[in-house]
VEXDREN-2710 file (C-alpha; in Angstrom, 1 decimal):
% VEXDREN-2710
k/r/px/py/pz
1/MET/55.9/28.9/22.0
2/LYS/59.5/28.2/21.4
3/HIS/61.7/27.4/24.1
4/ILE/63.8/30.4/23.7
5/GLN/61.0/32.7/24.0
6/VAL/59.8/30.9/27.4
7/LYS/63.3/31.7/28.8
8/TRP/63.1/35.5/27.8
9/LEU/59.5/35.7/29.1
10/TYR/60.6/34.2/32.6
11/LEU/63.4/36.7/32.8
12/PHE/61.5/39.8/32.0
13/THR/58.8/38.8/34.0
14/LEU/61.0/38.3/37.0
15/SER/62.8/41.9/36.2
16/LEU/59.5/43.5/36.6
17/ILE/58.6/41.7/40.0
18/TRP/61.9/41.5/41.5
19/GLY/62.7/45.3/40.5
20/THR/59.5/46.4/42.1
21/SER/60.5/44.3/45.0
22/PHE/62.8/47.1/46.2
23/ILE/60.5/50.1/46.6
24/LEU/58.4/47.5/48.4
25/ILE/60.9/46.9/51.0
26/LYS/61.7/50.7/51.2
27/LYS/57.7/51.3/52.0
28/SER/57.4/48.3/54.4
29/LEU/60.4/49.8/56.5
30/LEU/58.3/52.7/57.3
31/GLY/56.3/50.8/59.9
32/LEU/58.6/48.2/60.3
33/THR/62.3/47.5/61.7
34/PRO/64.6/45.4/59.2
35/TYR/64.4/42.5/61.1
36/GLN/60.7/42.4/61.7
37/LEU/60.3/42.8/57.8
38/GLY/62.7/40.3/57.1
39/ALA/60.9/37.5/59.5
40/LEU/57.5/38.6/58.4
41/ARG/58.2/38.4/54.6
42/THR/59.6/35.0/55.2
43/VAL/56.7/33.7/57.3
44/ILE/53.9/35.0/54.8
45/THR/55.8/33.7/51.6
46/GLY/56.4/30.3/53.4
47/PHE/52.5/30.2/54.2
48/PHE/51.8/30.8/50.5
49/LEU/54.2/28.5/49.2
50/LEU/53.2/25.4/51.8
51/VAL/49.7/26.0/51.0
52/ALA/50.3/25.7/47.4
53/GLY/53.2/23.5/47.4
54/PHE/52.8/21.2/50.4
55/LYS/52.2/17.8/48.5
56/SER/55.4/18.6/46.3
57/LEU/57.6/18.1/49.4
58/LYS/57.2/14.5/49.1
59/THR/59.0/14.2/45.5
60/ILE/62.1/15.6/47.4
61/ALA/64.4/12.6/48.0
62/LYS/66.0/12.4/51.4
63/HIS/69.5/13.1/50.3
64/GLN/68.5/16.2/48.5
65/TRP/67.0/17.9/51.7
66/LYS/70.5/19.1/52.8
67/TRP/70.6/21.3/49.6
68/ILE/67.1/22.2/49.9
69/ALA/68.0/23.6/53.4
70/LEU/71.3/25.3/52.2
71/SER/69.3/26.8/49.2
72/GLY/66.8/28.3/51.5
73/LEU/69.1/29.8/53.9
74/LEU/71.5/31.4/50.9
75/GLY/68.9/32.3/48.5
76/SER/65.7/33.4/50.7
77/PHE/66.4/33.6/54.7
78/LEU/69.4/35.8/55.0
79/PRO/69.0/37.8/52.0
80/ALA/65.3/38.9/53.3
81/PHE/67.2/40.6/56.2
82/PHE/70.0/41.9/54.7
83/PHE/68.4/43.7/51.9
84/ALA/66.1/45.4/54.7
85/ILE/69.0/46.4/56.7
86/ALA/70.7/47.6/53.8
87/GLU/67.8/50.1/52.7
88/THR/67.8/51.8/55.9
89/GLU/70.6/53.7/54.5
90/ILE/70.9/53.6/50.8
91/ASP/68.1/54.0/48.1
92/SER/66.2/51.0/46.7
93/ALA/67.6/51.8/43.1
94/ILE/71.0/51.5/44.5
95/ALA/70.3/48.1/46.3
96/SER/68.9/46.9/43.0
97/ILE/71.9/48.1/41.1
98/LEU/74.3/46.2/43.6
99/ASN/72.2/43.3/43.2
100/SER/73.7/43.1/39.7
101/LEU/76.9/41.5/41.1
102/VAL/75.0/38.2/41.2
103/PRO/75.8/37.1/37.4
104/LEU/79.4/37.8/37.8
105/ASN/79.5/35.9/41.1
106/THR/77.6/33.2/39.6
107/ILE/80.3/32.6/37.1
108/LEU/83.2/32.7/39.6
109/PHE/81.4/30.1/41.9
110/GLY/80.0/28.1/39.1
111/PHE/83.6/27.5/37.7
112/ALA/85.7/27.2/40.9
113/VAL/83.4/25.5/43.3
114/PHE/80.7/23.8/41.2
115/LYS/82.5/23.1/37.9
116/ILE/79.6/24.4/35.8
117/ALA/81.5/25.8/32.7
118/SER/80.5/29.2/30.9
119/SER/81.2/30.3/27.4
120/ARG/83.2/33.3/26.5
121/ARG/80.1/35.0/25.2
122/GLN/78.4/34.6/28.6
123/ILE/81.8/35.9/30.2
124/LEU/81.8/39.2/27.6
125/GLY/78.2/39.6/28.5
126/VAL/78.7/39.9/32.0
127/ILE/81.6/41.7/32.0
128/ILE/79.7/44.3/29.9
129/GLY/76.7/44.3/32.3
130/PHE/79.1/44.9/35.1
131/ILE/80.4/47.7/33.5
132/GLY/77.1/49.2/33.1
133/THR/76.4/48.5/36.6
134/ALA/79.6/50.3/37.8
135/ILE/78.4/53.4/35.9
136/LEU/75.1/53.2/37.6
137/ILE/76.8/52.8/41.1
138/LEU/79.2/55.8/40.5
139/LYS/76.3/58.1/39.4
140/GLY/74.1/57.1/42.2
141/ALA/76.9/57.8/44.6
142/GLU/77.2/61.0/42.9
143/LEU/73.6/62.0/43.2
144/ASN/73.4/60.6/46.7
145/PRO/76.4/61.8/48.5
146/ASN/74.8/61.4/52.1
147/GLN/74.1/57.8/51.9
148/ASN/76.2/55.5/53.7
149/TYR/77.6/52.9/51.5
150/LEU/78.8/50.9/54.0
151/TYR/75.5/49.3/54.1
152/ALA/75.9/48.2/50.8
153/GLY/77.9/45.5/52.0
154/PHE/75.1/43.6/53.0
155/VAL/73.8/43.8/49.4
156/ILE/77.3/42.5/48.1
157/VAL/77.2/39.6/50.6
158/SER/73.7/38.9/49.5
159/THR/74.8/38.5/45.7
160/VAL/77.5/36.0/47.0
161/MET/74.9/33.9/48.5
162/TYR/72.3/34.2/45.6
163/ALA/75.1/33.2/43.4
164/LEU/75.7/29.9/45.4
165/ASN/72.1/29.2/45.5
166/VAL/71.7/29.4/41.5
167/ASN/74.6/27.0/41.3
168/ILE/73.2/24.5/44.0
169/ILE/69.8/24.3/42.1
170/LYS/71.5/23.8/38.8
171/ARG/73.9/21.1/40.2
172/TYR/72.1/19.4/42.8
173/LEU/68.1/20.0/42.3
174/GLN/67.7/19.8/38.5
175/ASP/65.5/17.2/38.7
176/VAL/63.1/18.9/41.9
177/LYS/59.9/20.9/40.5
178/PRO/60.3/24.3/40.8
179/LEU/57.1/24.5/43.4
180/GLY/59.0/21.7/45.3
181/ILE/62.0/23.5/45.7
182/ALA/60.6/26.7/46.7
183/ALA/58.1/25.1/49.2
184/GLY/61.1/22.8/50.6
185/ASN/63.2/26.0/51.1
186/TYR/60.4/27.7/53.2
187/SER/59.4/24.5/55.2
188/VAL/62.9/24.7/56.5
189/ILE/63.2/28.3/57.2
190/ILE/59.8/29.3/58.4
191/LEU/60.3/28.5/62.0
192/PRO/63.5/30.4/62.6
193/ALA/61.5/33.6/61.1
194/VAL/58.7/33.0/63.4
195/ILE/61.3/33.0/66.3
196/VAL/63.1/36.0/64.9
197/LEU/59.6/37.7/64.9
198/PHE/59.1/37.2/68.6
199/PHE/62.6/38.6/69.5
200/ALA/62.3/41.6/67.1
201/ASP/59.3/43.0/69.2
202/PHE/56.8/42.1/66.3
203/PHE/54.0/41.8/68.8
204/SER/54.5/44.7/71.0
205/ASP/52.3/47.5/71.4
206/ALA/54.7/50.1/70.0
207/THR/54.9/48.1/66.7
208/TRP/51.2/47.7/66.3
209/SER/50.3/51.2/67.2
210/HIS/52.9/52.7/64.9
211/PRO/51.0/54.8/62.4
212/ASP/52.6/53.4/59.3
213/PHE/51.9/49.6/60.5
214/LYS/49.1/48.8/58.8
215/MET/50.3/49.9/55.3
216/SER/53.5/48.2/56.0
217/LEU/51.7/45.1/56.3
218/VAL/50.0/45.9/53.0
219/TYR/53.2/46.2/51.6
220/VAL/55.0/43.3/52.7
221/THR/52.1/41.0/51.7
222/ILE/52.2/41.9/48.3
223/LEU/56.0/41.8/48.3
224/ALA/56.0/38.2/50.1
225/PHE/53.4/37.0/47.2
226/PHE/54.6/38.2/44.4
227/GLY/58.5/39.2/45.0
228/THR/59.2/36.2/46.9
229/ALA/56.6/33.1/46.7
230/LEU/55.7/33.6/42.9
231/ALA/59.2/34.7/41.7
232/LYS/60.8/32.1/43.5
233/VAL/58.9/29.3/41.7
234/PHE/59.6/31.2/38.2
235/PHE/63.2/31.7/39.1
236/ASN/63.8/28.1/39.8
237/LYS/61.9/27.0/36.4
238/LEU/64.2/29.6/35.0
239/VAL/67.3/28.1/36.5
240/GLN/66.3/24.6/35.0
241/ILE/65.5/25.4/31.3
242/SER/68.4/27.9/30.8
243/THR/71.9/28.3/32.6
244/PRO/72.9/29.7/36.0
245/VAL/74.6/32.9/34.1
246/PHE/71.3/33.5/32.0
247/ALA/69.1/33.1/35.0
248/SER/70.9/35.4/37.4
249/SER/71.1/37.9/34.4
250/VAL/67.8/39.0/35.8
251/THR/69.8/41.2/38.0
252/TYR/71.1/43.2/35.2
253/VAL/67.4/44.4/34.0
254/MET/65.8/44.7/37.5
255/PRO/67.6/48.1/38.3
256/ILE/66.0/49.6/35.3
257/VAL/62.4/49.0/36.9
258/ALA/63.8/49.7/40.3
259/LEU/65.2/53.0/39.1
260/ALA/61.8/54.0/37.3
261/TRP/60.1/53.3/40.8
262/GLY/62.9/55.4/42.6
263/VAL/62.1/58.3/40.1
264/ILE/58.5/58.3/41.0
265/ASP/59.2/58.3/44.7
266/GLY/61.5/61.1/44.2
267/GLU/65.0/59.4/44.0
268/GLY/67.5/60.9/41.7
269/PHE/68.1/59.8/37.9
270/SER/70.4/60.9/35.4
271/LEU/70.7/60.4/31.3
272/LEU/74.1/58.6/32.1
273/GLN/72.3/56.1/34.0
274/GLY/70.1/55.8/31.0
275/PHE/73.0/54.9/28.9
276/ALA/74.1/52.7/31.6
277/ALA/70.7/50.7/31.3
278/VAL/71.4/50.2/27.8
279/VAL/74.5/48.8/28.2
280/ILE/73.1/46.5/30.9
281/LEU/70.5/45.0/28.4
282/ILE/73.3/44.5/25.9
283/GLY/75.1/42.5/28.5
284/VAL/72.1/40.5/29.4
285/TYR/71.6/39.6/25.5
286/LEU/75.3/38.4/25.4
287/SER/75.0/36.2/28.6
288/GLN/72.6/33.9/26.7
289/LYS/74.7/30.9/25.8
290/LYS/74.3/29.9/22.2
291/LYS/73.8/26.3/21.7
292/LYS/75.7/24.6/19.0
293/ALA/73.7/23.4/15.7
END
């Protein structure tokens, strides 16, 4: 399989996995609080990754651990809580749509902080994708006038952290294996997550006796294994074989998947949102940086 085909395979696989993650968060919140969900998701993911990638921790150089820790904090730990908090007030599809700000932030921080250049074609692709995202957001707000969009700020802050993370991986962790990065991330953040679980009353009778508790555990386990553990390894690999902007463009395709799940779950959808989805796909295509012959 050609290199370019591998990149697109990773991109659309991640889009399917992460696009489904938003509805799984929504369902997990039926029996868990946002803090319980964020912490439990981190702990379960950490277990999977450390079992699979414990040996890979030895491949991380001493000077790289500070970047591994920062990557774990920005790319995994804080967003796990922020998205859960956001989805207590806004639809899962809207959260996914807002997440499409990641490529724009990746270009801005990549150039301003990490000195990673982007082509005009990439910038045009991001702008077009962002326009499609804006249409989706505006139409979503029209269909759901009672939602508290102040909570969208948690998603927007997460997109900034994701953008910083993808640039950190590209700039400082390029030679670390994808599984090593993911396992290293969670070896740092799993203990803080356990501490949060205790303070969030996860082990209380009130939590365990909740009628939706068992199904929430099922949803969060699926979310942790596929939506976080497996997807993290895939994403780290995608960043290494492509560009930060192309890798972060996965957030442009995710809303299409999330919207489909949202419709199935009773969330609103319109023809204009379908048009916006096509615009987003065009932006993803253009964001791929052409190589010189």
